[in-house]
C-alpha positions as a Python dict, from the first residue, in 0.01 Angstrom:
ca = {
    (1, 'M'): (0, 0, 0),
    (2, 'D'): (357, -117, -55),
    (3, 'T'): (495, -420, 124),
    (4, 'T'): (805, -371, 339),
    (5, 'V'): (1006, -633, 524),
    (6, 'T'): (1288, -558, 766),
    (7, 'I'): (1537, -835, 841),
    (8, 'E'): (1791, -826, 1124),
    (9, 'F'): (2128, -987, 1052),
    (10, 'F'): (2385, -1072, 1316),
    (11, 'S'): (2703, -1148, 1124),
    (12, 'D'): (3073, -1078, 1130),
    (13, 'T'): (3087, -1081, 752),
    (14, 'K'): (2936, -755, 630),
    (15, 'E'): (3044, -817, 270),
    (16, 'H'): (2758, -1067, 229),
    (17, 'L'): (2508, -801, 327),
    (18, 'K'): (2667, -550, 89),
    (19, 'T'): (2637, -815, -184),
    (20, 'L'): (2270, -865, -98),
    (21, 'E'): (2209, -490, -107),
    (22, 'Q'): (2372, -458, -450),
    (23, 'R'): (2179, -753, -594),
    (24, 'L'): (1847, -623, -468),
    (25, 'K'): (1914, -271, -599),
    (26, 'H'): (1915, -417, -949),
    (27, 'E'): (1570, -573, -907),
    (28, 'H'): (1274, -400, -1068),
    (29, 'D'): (991, -301, -833),
    (30, 'V'): (1218, -340, -524),
    (31, 'D'): (1371, -82, -289),
    (32, 'V'): (1641, -176, -40),
    (33, 'D'): (1809, 5, 248),
    (34, 'L'): (2100, -135, 447),
    (35, 'V'): (2134, 19, 793),
    (36, 'E'): (2461, -64, 965),
    (37, 'P'): (2462, -27, 1343),
    (38, 'R'): (2685, 208, 1536),
    (39, 'D'): (2720, -55, 1807),
    (40, 'A'): (2914, -365, 1696),
    (41, 'T'): (2683, -594, 1897),
    (42, 'A'): (2364, -466, 1732),
    (43, 'P'): (2221, -627, 1420),
    (44, 'T'): (2247, -487, 1070),
    (45, 'L'): (1903, -408, 931),
    (46, 'V'): (1802, -471, 572),
    (47, 'A'): (1472, -306, 476),
    (48, 'I'): (1320, -442, 155),
    (49, 'G'): (1023, -272, -5),
    (50, 'I'): (813, -409, -291),
    (51, 'K'): (656, -122, -481),
    (52, 'K'): (399, -303, -698),
    (53, 'H'): (86, -509, -642),
    (54, 'G'): (-62, -830, -775),
    (55, 'E'): (142, -1057, -998),
    (56, 'R'): (431, -810, -1028),
    (57, 'A'): (459, -797, -649),
    (58, 'E'): (448, -1175, -625),
    (59, 'N'): (725, -1208, -883),
    (60, 'A'): (936, -944, -709),
    (61, 'A'): (886, -1116, -371),
    (62, 'Q'): (997, -1448, -522),
    (63, 'R'): (1312, -1293, -669),
    (64, 'V'): (1391, -1121, -338),
    (65, 'A'): (1344, -1446, -144),
    (66, 'Q'): (1580, -1630, -380),
    (67, 'K'): (1849, -1364, -348),
    (68, 'V'): (1820, -1347, 32),
    (69, 'R'): (1843, -1725, 54),
    (70, 'T'): (2148, -1738, -174),
    (71, 'V'): (2336, -1474, 24),
    (72, 'V'): (2244, -1619, 364),
    (73, 'L'): (2358, -1967, 260),
    (74, 'A'): (2683, -1826, 118),
    (75, 'G'): (2744, -1648, 448),
    (76, 'R'): (2686, -1968, 643),
    (77, 'R'): (2924, -2163, 423),
    (78, 'S'): (3200, -1905, 463),
    (79, 'E'): (3150, -1895, 842),
    (80, 'Q'): (3171, -2276, 860),
    (81, 'V'): (3489, -2279, 652),
    (82, 'G'): (3642, -2016, 880),
    (83, 'R'): (3572, -2229, 1187),
    (84, 'R'): (3751, -2537, 1052),
}
């Protein structure tokens, strides 16, 4: 059984999510789908699937977590700068 995680993002800056999608597409053992909403008030969904098991899955999950964290923090920083 593969592991899949779906994350909902509420953000005005879609370029960060596009960046995340592109970074994750380059990861081995990882599938990613970005689903942009038709309604502007709905969240953008990012579905991340890890295709392997055992140590390879653990390593892939760690790389995914690092990339998600990096992109989320970059998005926060840019939103804070825009508010100043």
